[in-house]
C-alpha positions in Angstrom: -3.7 -31.7 -8.1 -0.5 -29.7 -9.1 3.1 -30.6 -8.4 5.2 -28.4 -6.3 8.1 -26.8 -8.3 11.6 -28.2 -7.6 13.0 -24.9 -7.5 11.7 -21.5 -5.9 13.3 -18.4 -6.8 14.6 -15.8 -4.4 13.4 -12.2 -4.2 16.9 -11.3 -5.8 16.5 -13.6 -8.8 13.0 -12.3 -9.6 14.0 -8.6 -9.0 16.9 -9.2 -11.6 14.4 -11.0 -14.2 12.1 -8.1 -13.9 14.6 -5.2 -13.7 13.2 -3.9 -10.1 14.7 -4.0 -6.7 14.3 -7.1 -4.3 12.5 -4.8 -2.0 10.1 -3.8 -4.7 9.4 -7.4 -5.1 8.6 -7.9 -1.5 6.0 -4.9 -1.4 4.6 -6.5 -4.4 3.9 -9.9 -2.9 2.7 -8.3 0.3 0.2 -6.0 -1.7 -1.0 -9.2 -3.7 -1.5 -11.4 -0.7 -3.4 -8.6 1.0 -5.8 -8.5 -1.8 -6.3 -12.2 -2.0 -6.9 -12.3 1.6 -9.7 -9.7 1.2 -11.6 -11.5 -1.0 -15.1 -12.3 0.4 -14.9 -15.9 -0.7 -11.7 -16.7 0.9 -13.0 -15.1 4.1 -15.9 -17.3 4.1 -13.7 -20.4 3.6 -11.4 -19.2 6.3 -14.4 -18.6 8.7 -15.7 -22.1 7.5 -12.4 -24.1 8.3 -11.9 -22.4 11.7 -15.2 -23.4 12.9 -15.8 -25.9 15.2 -15.7 -29.5 13.8 -19.2 -30.4 15.2 -20.8 -27.7 13.1 -18.6 -28.2 10.1 -20.0 -29.9 6.9 -18.5 -30.2 3.5 -21.8 -29.0 1.9 -21.2 -25.4 3.7 -18.2 -24.7 2.0 -18.8 -21.6 -0.1 -18.6 -22.0 -3.8 -18.9 -19.0 -6.3 
């Protein structure tokens, strides 16, 4: 499993590194997260982990 980074960049730091505004960084982040959330496999996984524990089984986790 990957280790959490010890330092997280702020929007301002990312904006400065990319030469864009921090508002644009937030817009890009929101757009990327929306695209990830719309992926069918992630929707299936979300539905699976939110199902009742009685009907949940590890062999039912969708895998692509």
